[in-house]
C-alpha positions, 0 to 999 in steps of 0.5 A: 518300905524296908525289906527284912535283912537277910538271915545268917542262914541265907548269907551262909548259903550265899557264901557257899554258892559263891565260894563253890561257884568260883572254885569250880570256875577256877578248876575249869580254867585250870583244865585249859580246854573246858572254857572258850578262849574268850572266857579264859581271858575274861576280865571282871570289874572290881572296886579296890579299897586301900588299907587306911593310911594311918595303919599302913605301916604299923597296924593293927591289921585284920586278924582272926579276932577283928577281921569283921571290923572292916571300917577300921582297916579299909578306907571305903571313901577311896575306892577305885574301879579296876579290871582283874582277870577272872582267875584273880577274882576266883582266887580272891574268893578261894583265898579270902581272909575277909569275906563279908557282904555289903547291903544296900539301903533296903537291906539286900546284898549288893556286893561281896567284900573280899581280901585274900590272906596275902593282900589283907594288909594292902587292900580289899575288893568289892564285887557286885553280886550282879557281876558275879551272877553274870560271870556264872551265867556266862561260864555256865553257857560256855561249851567249847566245841573246837579246841586248837592245840600245839606242842610248845618247845618242851613238847607239852600241849598248849591250847592255842584257841578254844571256841 
């Protein structure tokens, strides 16, 4: 039984939740004392797809008129799983030039396809929706109660550990 494809309204709402969620996480990370050291160092699993070899040197590359033609630009048969810092993943959402959804065979959102404005000529990433939800769950439950700091050589405070 095929589930009805998500509506544009639902996809727009999901995009909004993901964008604001990852932006909020980045702001918590930038505060340096709002998350535990474990979550500050968290790595996330993403799948990276290279730009197609036949357009790598000469283009055309994704632009305002064609960014939705993902199969034309990225080789989805050559994906590799990599681990990236949570801050990198946050920036992929915040600076995304390409932002799309990958649906499974039942028409449900499975992954988010992203490529930043700076990296769109090299590769795109997919992040499983379940992995993004897990990040939100972990960060949402992170309430550090002990922060250890020291001054660095410039006299500025530096977080040593946060739990």
